[in-house]
C-alpha positions as CSV (number, residue, x, y, z in Angstrom):
1,X,0.0,0.0,0.0
2,X,1.3,3.4,-0.9
3,X,1.4,6.1,1.8
4,X,1.4,9.6,0.3
5,X,2.8,12.6,2.1
6,X,2.2,15.9,0.5
7,X,4.1,19.0,1.5
8,X,4.1,22.5,0.1
9,X,7.6,23.8,-0.4
10,X,9.6,21.6,1.9
11,X,12.4,24.2,1.9
12,X,10.3,26.4,4.2
13,X,8.2,24.1,6.3
14,X,8.7,23.7,10.0
15,X,7.5,20.4,11.3
16,X,7.7,19.3,14.9
17,X,9.8,22.3,15.7
18,X,12.5,21.3,13.2
19,X,13.3,23.7,10.5
20,X,14.2,22.3,7.0
21,X,15.9,25.0,5.0
22,X,18.3,22.7,3.1
23,X,18.2,19.0,2.4
24,X,21.5,18.5,4.3
25,X,19.5,19.1,7.5
26,X,17.5,16.0,6.9
27,X,19.1,13.6,9.3
28,X,17.9,10.1,10.4
29,X,16.4,11.5,13.6
30,X,13.8,13.9,14.7
31,X,10.9,14.5,12.3
32,X,12.1,11.9,9.7
33,X,12.1,9.2,12.4
34,X,8.6,10.4,13.4
35,X,7.7,10.1,9.8
36,X,8.9,6.6,9.8
37,X,6.7,5.9,12.8
38,X,3.7,7.2,10.9
39,X,4.3,4.6,8.1
40,X,4.8,0.9,8.4
41,X,8.3,-0.3,7.6
42,X,8.5,-1.3,4.0
43,X,6.0,1.2,2.6
44,X,6.8,3.6,-0.1
45,X,6.4,7.3,0.2
46,X,5.5,9.8,-2.5
47,X,6.1,13.4,-1.9
48,X,4.6,16.4,-3.7
49,X,7.0,19.3,-3.5
50,X,7.4,22.7,-5.0
51,X,11.0,21.8,-5.7
52,X,12.8,18.6,-6.5
53,X,15.0,17.0,-3.8
54,X,18.6,16.1,-4.6
55,X,19.6,12.4,-4.4
56,X,21.3,13.1,-1.1
57,X,17.9,13.9,0.5
58,X,16.5,10.6,-0.7
59,X,19.4,8.7,0.8
60,X,18.7,10.3,4.1
61,X,15.1,9.3,4.0
62,X,16.0,5.7,3.1
63,X,18.3,5.6,6.1
64,X,15.3,5.8,8.4
65,X,13.7,2.7,7.0
66,X,11.7,4.0,4.0
67,X,12.9,2.0,1.0
68,X,11.3,3.9,-1.9
69,X,10.8,7.6,-2.3
70,X,9.4,9.4,-5.4
71,X,9.4,13.1,-5.7
72,X,6.7,14.6,-7.9
73,X,6.3,18.2,-8.9
74,X,3.0,20.0,-8.1
75,X,1.8,19.4,-11.7
76,X,1.8,15.7,-11.0
77,X,-0.7,16.0,-8.2
78,X,-3.5,14.8,-10.4
79,X,-1.8,11.4,-10.6
80,X,-2.6,10.7,-7.0
81,X,-5.9,8.8,-6.8
82,X,-6.7,9.1,-3.1
83,X,-9.1,11.9,-2.2
84,X,-8.0,15.1,-0.6
85,X,-4.4,14.8,-1.8
86,X,-2.6,18.1,-1.4
87,X,-0.5,20.1,1.1
88,X,-0.4,18.5,4.5
89,X,-2.3,15.3,3.5
90,X,-1.3,11.8,4.7
91,X,-3.2,8.7,3.8
92,X,-2.2,6.0,6.3
93,X,-3.3,2.4,6.2
94,X,-6.1,3.3,3.8
95,X,-7.6,6.1,6.0
96,X,-7.3,9.7,5.1
97,X,-5.2,11.6,7.7
98,X,-5.1,15.4,7.2
99,X,-2.2,17.2,8.8
100,X,-1.4,20.9,8.5
101,X,2.2,21.8,9.2
102,X,2.9,25.0,11.1
103,X,2.6,28.0,8.8
104,X,0.4,26.3,6.2
105,X,-3.1,27.9,6.2
106,X,-4.5,26.2,3.1
107,X,-5.3,22.6,2.6
108,X,-7.9,20.2,4.2
109,X,-8.9,20.6,7.8
110,X,-7.1,18.3,10.2
111,X,-8.7,15.1,11.3
112,X,-7.8,14.1,14.9
113,X,-4.9,11.7,14.7
114,X,-6.2,9.7,17.7
115,X,-9.4,9.0,15.9
116,X,-7.7,7.9,12.7
117,X,-5.2,5.7,14.4
118,X,-8.1,3.9,16.2
119,X,-9.9,3.4,12.9
120,X,-6.8,2.0,11.3
121,X,-6.2,-0.2,14.4
122,X,-9.8,-1.5,14.2
123,X,-9.3,-2.7,10.7
124,X,-6.1,-4.4,11.7
125,X,-7.7,-6.0,14.8
126,X,-10.6,-7.3,12.7
127,X,-8.2,-8.7,10.2
128,X,-6.3,-10.4,13.0
129,X,-9.5,-11.8,14.5
130,X,-8.6,-10.2,17.8
131,X,-12.0,-9.9,19.4
132,X,-10.7,-8.4,22.7
133,X,-8.8,-5.7,20.8
134,X,-11.9,-4.9,18.7
135,X,-14.0,-4.6,21.8
136,X,-11.5,-2.3,23.4
137,X,-11.2,-0.1,20.4
138,X,-15.0,0.2,20.0
139,X,-15.3,1.2,23.6
140,X,-12.7,3.9,23.0
141,X,-14.7,5.4,20.2
142,X,-13.5,3.6,17.0
143,X,-16.1,3.8,14.2
144,X,-17.8,0.5,13.6
145,X,-18.7,1.7,10.1
146,X,-15.1,2.3,9.0
147,X,-14.3,0.9,5.5
148,X,-11.1,-0.7,4.3
149,X,-9.9,1.4,1.3
150,X,-8.1,-1.4,-0.5
151,X,-11.0,-3.8,-0.6
152,X,-14.0,-1.4,-0.2
153,X,-15.3,-3.6,2.6
154,X,-16.8,-2.3,5.8
155,X,-15.2,-3.9,8.8
156,X,-18.5,-5.8,9.5
157,X,-18.2,-7.4,6.1
158,X,-14.6,-8.3,6.7
159,X,-15.4,-10.0,10.0
160,X,-18.4,-11.7,8.5
161,X,-16.4,-13.0,5.6
162,X,-13.8,-14.4,8.0
163,X,-16.6,-16.2,9.8
164,X,-15.6,-14.4,13.0
165,X,-18.9,-14.5,15.0
166,X,-17.2,-13.0,18.1
167,X,-16.0,-9.9,16.3
168,X,-19.3,-9.6,14.4
169,X,-21.1,-9.6,17.7
170,X,-18.9,-6.7,19.0
171,X,-19.4,-4.7,15.9
172,X,-23.2,-5.2,15.9
173,X,-23.3,-4.2,19.5
174,X,-21.5,-1.0,18.6
175,X,-24.1,-0.2,16.0
176,X,-22.5,-1.4,12.8
177,X,-24.9,-1.2,9.8
178,X,-25.9,-4.6,8.6
179,X,-27.1,-3.1,5.3
180,X,-23.8,-1.4,4.4
181,X,-22.6,-2.7,1.0
182,X,-19.0,-3.2,-0.2
183,X,-18.1,-0.5,-2.7
184,X,-16.9,-2.9,-5.4
185,X,-19.4,-5.8,-5.6
186,X,-22.3,-4.1,-3.9
187,X,-22.9,-7.0,-1.6
188,X,-23.8,-7.0,2.1
189,X,-22.2,-8.4,5.2
190,X,-24.6,-11.3,4.9
191,X,-23.3,-12.3,1.5
192,X,-19.8,-12.3,2.9
193,X,-20.8,-14.4,5.9
194,X,-22.3,-16.9,3.6
195,X,-19.1,-17.0,1.7
196,X,-17.2,-17.6,4.9
197,X,-19.4,-20.5,5.7
198,X,-20.0,-19.9,9.4
199,X,-23.6,-20.5,10.3
200,X,-23.4,-18.7,13.7
201,X,-22.2,-15.5,11.9
202,X,-25.1,-15.9,9.4
203,X,-27.6,-16.2,12.2
204,X,-26.3,-13.1,13.9
205,X,-26.7,-11.0,10.8
206,X,-30.1,-12.3,10.0
207,X,-31.3,-11.7,13.6
208,X,-29.8,-8.2,13.4
209,X,-32.1,-7.4,10.5
210,X,-30.1,-8.2,7.3
211,X,-32.2,-8.5,4.2
212,X,-32.2,-12.2,3.5
213,X,-32.9,-11.7,-0.2
214,X,-30.5,-8.8,-0.8
215,X,-29.4,-8.9,-4.4
216,X,-25.8,-8.3,-5.4
217,X,-25.9,-5.7,-8.3
218,X,-23.1,-7.4,-10.3
219,X,-24.1,-11.1,-10.1
220,X,-27.8,-10.9,-9.1
221,X,-26.9,-13.3,-6.3
222,X,-28.9,-13.4,-3.1
223,X,-27.3,-14.9,0.1
224,X,-29.1,-18.2,-0.7
225,X,-27.6,-18.3,-4.2
226,X,-24.1,-17.7,-2.6
227,X,-24.7,-20.5,-0.1
228,X,-25.4,-22.8,-3.1
229,X,-22.4,-21.5,-5.0
230,X,-20.0,-22.0,-2.0
231,X,-21.7,-25.3,-1.2
232,X,-22.8,-24.8,2.4
233,X,-25.8,-27.2,3.0
234,X,-26.3,-26.1,6.6
235,X,-26.5,-22.4,5.6
236,X,-28.8,-23.2,2.6
237,X,-31.1,-25.1,5.0
238,X,-31.1,-22.2,7.5
239,X,-31.9,-19.5,4.8
240,X,-34.7,-21.7,3.4
241,X,-36.2,-21.9,6.9
242,X,-36.0,-18.1,7.1
243,X,-38.2,-17.9,4.0
244,X,-35.5,-17.0,1.5
245,X,-36.9,-16.8,-2.0
246,X,-36.2,-19.8,-4.3
247,X,-37.7,-18.7,-7.6
248,X,-35.3,-15.9,-8.4
249,X,-32.8,-15.6,-11.3
250,X,-29.2,-14.4,-11.4
251,X,-28.2,-11.5,-13.7
252,X,-26.7,-14.1,-16.0
253,X,-30.0,-15.9,-16.5
254,X,-29.8,-18.9,-14.1
255,X,-32.7,-19.8,-11.7
256,X,-31.7,-21.3,-8.4
257,X,-32.8,-24.7,-9.7
258,X,-30.8,-24.3,-12.9
259,X,-27.8,-23.3,-10.8
260,X,-28.1,-26.5,-8.8
261,X,-28.2,-28.6,-11.9
262,X,-25.2,-26.7,-13.4
263,X,-23.1,-27.2,-10.3
264,X,-24.0,-30.9,-10.2
265,X,-22.8,-31.2,-13.8
266,X,-19.6,-29.4,-12.8
267,X,-18.9,-31.6,-9.7
268,X,-19.0,-35.3,-10.8
269,X,-17.9,-36.9,-7.6
270,X,-16.4,-36.4,-4.1
271,X,-17.6,-34.4,-1.1
272,X,-18.5,-31.3,-3.1
273,X,-21.0,-33.3,-5.1
274,X,-22.4,-34.7,-1.8
275,X,-22.9,-31.2,-0.5
276,X,-24.7,-30.2,-3.7
277,X,-27.0,-33.2,-3.5
278,X,-27.9,-32.2,0.1
279,X,-28.6,-28.7,-1.1
280,X,-30.8,-30.0,-3.9
281,X,-32.7,-32.1,-1.4
282,X,-33.3,-29.2,0.9
283,X,-34.6,-27.0,-1.9
284,X,-36.9,-29.8,-3.1
285,X,-38.4,-30.1,0.4
286,X,-38.9,-26.3,0.6
287,X,-40.7,-26.2,-2.8
288,X,-43.0,-29.0,-1.8
289,X,-43.8,-27.3,1.5
290,X,-44.7,-24.1,-0.4
291,X,-46.9,-26.0,-2.7
292,X,-48.7,-27.7,0.1
293,X,-49.1,-24.3,2.0
294,X,-50.6,-22.7,-1.1
295,X,-53.0,-25.6,-1.6
296,X,-54.0,-25.5,2.1
297,X,-54.9,-21.8,2.1
298,X,-58.6,-22.1,1.3
299,X,-59.5,-18.6,2.5
300,X,-56.8,-16.9,0.4
301,X,-58.0,-18.9,-2.6
302,X,-61.6,-17.8,-2.1
303,X,-60.5,-14.1,-1.7
304,X,-58.4,-14.3,-4.8
305,X,-61.4,-15.7,-6.7
306,X,-63.7,-13.1,-5.2
307,X,-66.0,-15.8,-3.8
308,X,-67.8,-14.0,-1.0
309,X,-70.0,-17.0,-0.1
310,X,-66.9,-19.3,0.3
311,X,-65.2,-16.5,2.3
312,X,-68.1,-16.3,4.7
313,X,-68.4,-20.0,5.1
314,X,-64.7,-20.4,5.9
315,X,-64.8,-17.5,8.4
316,X,-67.7,-19.2,10.1
317,X,-65.5,-22.3,10.5
318,X,-62.9,-20.1,12.2
319,X,-60.4,-20.0,9.3
320,X,-57.3,-18.0,10.1
321,X,-58.3,-14.5,9.0
322,X,-54.7,-13.2,8.9
323,X,-53.0,-16.2,7.3
324,X,-50.0,-15.1,5.3
325,X,-49.4,-16.4,1.8
326,X,-46.0,-18.2,1.4
327,X,-43.2,-16.6,-0.5
328,X,-43.1,-18.2,-3.9
329,X,-42.2,-15.1,-6.0
330,X,-45.9,-14.4,-6.8
331,X,-48.1,-11.3,-6.5
332,X,-49.5,-12.4,-3.2
333,X,-46.3,-13.2,-1.4
334,X,-46.5,-12.3,2.2
335,X,-50.0,-10.9,1.9
336,X,-52.9,-11.5,4.2
337,X,-56.4,-12.0,2.7
338,X,-57.4,-8.4,3.6
339,X,-54.4,-7.0,1.7
340,X,-55.5,-9.0,-1.4
341,X,-59.2,-8.1,-1.1
342,X,-58.4,-4.4,-0.7
343,X,-56.1,-4.4,-3.7
344,X,-58.5,-6.4,-5.9
345,X,-61.6,-4.3,-5.1
346,X,-63.7,-6.9,-3.3
347,X,-65.7,-4.5,-1.1
348,X,-68.0,-7.1,0.5
349,X,-65.1,-9.5,1.2
350,X,-63.1,-6.6,2.8
351,X,-66.1,-5.9,5.1
352,X,-66.4,-9.6,6.0
353,X,-62.7,-9.9,6.8
354,X,-62.8,-6.7,9.0
355,X,-65.8,-8.0,10.8
356,X,-63.9,-11.2,11.5
357,X,-61.1,-9.2,13.1
358,X,-58.6,-9.0,10.3
359,X,-55.6,-6.8,10.9
360,X,-56.3,-3.5,9.1
361,X,-52.6,-2.5,9.4
362,X,-51.0,-5.7,8.1
363,X,-47.9,-4.9,6.2
364,X,-46.8,-6.9,3.1
365,X,-43.1,-7.4,2.6
366,X,-42.7,-6.4,-1.0
367,X,-43.6,-2.7,-1.0
368,X,-44.1,-2.3,2.7
369,X,-47.8,-1.4,2.1
370,X,-50.9,-1.7,4.3
371,X,-54.5,-2.4,3.0
372,X,-55.2,1.3,2.7
373,X,-52.3,1.7,0.3
374,X,-53.6,-1.2,-1.8
375,X,-57.1,0.3,-1.9
376,X,-56.1,3.8,-2.9
377,X,-53.5,2.6,-5.4
378,X,-56.2,1.0,-7.5
379,X,-58.7,3.8,-6.9
380,X,-61.2,1.8,-4.8
381,X,-62.9,4.8,-3.0
382,X,-65.6,2.6,-1.3
383,X,-63.0,0.3,0.3
384,X,-60.9,3.4,1.2
385,X,-63.9,4.8,3.1
386,X,-64.5,1.5,4.8
387,X,-61.0,1.2,6.0
388,X,-60.7,4.8,7.3
389,X,-63.9,4.4,9.3
390,X,-62.6,1.2,10.9
391,X,-61.2,2.0,14.4
392,X,-57.4,1.6,14.6
393,X,-56.6,2.1,10.9
394,X,-53.4,4.0,10.5
395,X,-54.3,6.4,7.7
396,X,-50.9,8.0,7.6
397,X,-48.7,4.9,7.4
398,X,-45.6,5.5,5.3
399,X,-44.5,2.5,3.1
400,X,-41.0,1.3,3.3
401,X,-40.3,1.4,-0.4
402,X,-40.9,5.2,-1.1
403,X,-42.1,6.7,2.2
404,X,-45.5,7.5,0.6
405,X,-48.7,7.6,2.7
406,X,-52.0,6.4,1.3
407,X,-52.7,10.1,0.5
408,X,-49.5,10.3,-1.6
409,X,-50.5,7.1,-3.4
410,X,-54.0,8.2,-4.2
411,X,-52.7,11.5,-5.7
412,X,-49.8,9.9,-7.4
413,X,-52.2,7.7,-9.5
414,X,-54.8,10.4,-10.0
415,X,-57.5,9.0,-7.7
416,X,-59.1,12.3,-6.6
417,X,-62.0,10.7,-4.9
418,X,-59.8,8.5,-2.7
419,X,-57.7,11.5,-1.8
420,X,-60.8,13.4,-0.8
421,X,-61.9,10.5,1.5
422,X,-58.5,10.6,3.2
423,X,-58.5,14.3,3.6
424,X,-62.0,14.2,5.1
425,X,-60.7,11.6,7.6
426,X,-58.0,13.9,8.7
427,X,-55.0,12.5,6.8
428,X,-51.8,14.5,7.4
429,X,-50.5,16.6,4.5
430,X,-47.1,17.5,5.9
431,X,-45.4,14.1,5.7
432,X,-42.6,13.7,3.2
433,X,-41.9,10.8,0.9
434,X,-38.4,9.6,0.4
435,X,-38.2,12.0,-2.6
436,X,-38.9,15.0,-0.2
437,X,-42.4,15.6,-1.7
438,X,-45.6,16.3,0.3
439,X,-49.1,15.3,-0.8
440,X,-49.5,18.8,-2.2
441,X,-46.4,18.5,-4.3
442,X,-47.6,15.4,-5.9
443,X,-51.1,16.8,-6.4
444,X,-49.7,19.8,-8.2
445,X,-47.6,17.7,-10.4
446,X,-50.4,15.3,-11.4
447,X,-53.5,17.6,-11.5
448,X,-51.8,21.0,-12.0
449,X,-51.2,23.7,-9.3
450,X,-54.6,25.3,-9.8
451,X,-56.6,22.2,-9.4
452,X,-59.4,22.0,-6.8
453,X,-57.8,19.0,-5.0
454,X,-54.6,21.1,-4.5
455,X,-56.6,23.9,-2.9
456,X,-58.3,21.3,-0.6
457,X,-55.0,20.0,0.5
458,X,-53.8,23.5,1.2
459,X,-56.9,24.2,3.3
460,X,-56.5,20.9,5.2
461,X,-52.9,21.9,6.0
462,X,-54.0,24.9,8.0
463,X,-57.1,23.2,9.6
464,X,-56.6,22.2,13.2
465,X,-56.1,18.5,13.7
466,X,-58.6,16.7,15.9
């Protein structure tokens, strides 16, 4: 790794109370020895100077343990790829370290050396699997989100890839982000944990909230696909138990089933083939379980068909009103019957389900929507009115995908009547979507700034809330 030290006019700088007016003053002690302490032995240094050093100066630097020195004129500064290169900049162990020598007023603001040393030490401790040192550094204030520049990996991903559950536990306890992606492959710590093959680490990350179906942007691999690729039957079984999707495709066109067949063709014998056979068997069992679950959900089937008579009969027989559809990569994945009925416009079925105690705030996992989102999205004003009149309905719920409330959705798709029902029910008009837009912003864009619904939103905004 290349450490770069940039000075402006080394002939005039005073560093650590030592004056450098001529290269012959550069002895193997004082500031140069301190410089050597800043950089690991064996690293190379690149200097940006306003003047070129004579060979004698380079010999002096080499005497303090720095084997390779290159002097670049200021015009070569663009060749340095690390950010914030310039006067007084040091990049040490992959972490930017800004230092401003005495008398230099320009350049980047200094970053506390103690903080940077801790961050560098944290990466090193994680790499060495030193859980005790990691814990001590985190307690001292090291950043659990720090990223290794050479690999683009957050420290949590490094520990996860190494299958180091103890270090992962410390990092999670310090607030490390399980959703942080590596800057090269775009994968998460869970992907790396799967690669490492340690089931305990995988469990820790899933229990901490990792997205089990997170897709790598370069390969299209989910953690389950990686578990197949690296041939970890126990991790495959665990992810399948956690409802990981099985009917997805990679970015290069393979389904999970096709990937199993491909790997079986590539591994003709030995333990690797036995692992693949175990994985194929686990997947077969999961697919069969899903098929049985779908076949056994009579209430969901009746709702999907719009069969009110059958819905009422099943509810009288105490059918599970909030049964959740299995994840089979279909339109109803993770939905309750009420979510489906509200989306598909079955007013009488919605009323029957609510009367039977259905959860009016059930959230489906695909878009993070509630039944009210489903109703307004499709313009079902009658169902919208039924839901807002039902005690306990959260009329301002913001979906996880875009932060839109039902009012946002109604306006977004031009359903003025649904929007008016929500406004009359007291829906908030000040909430922002993830795009920073309020309901009024969306209404003005869809209907025009002078439209009646825009004026009604403006009036509702100043109306006292009940």
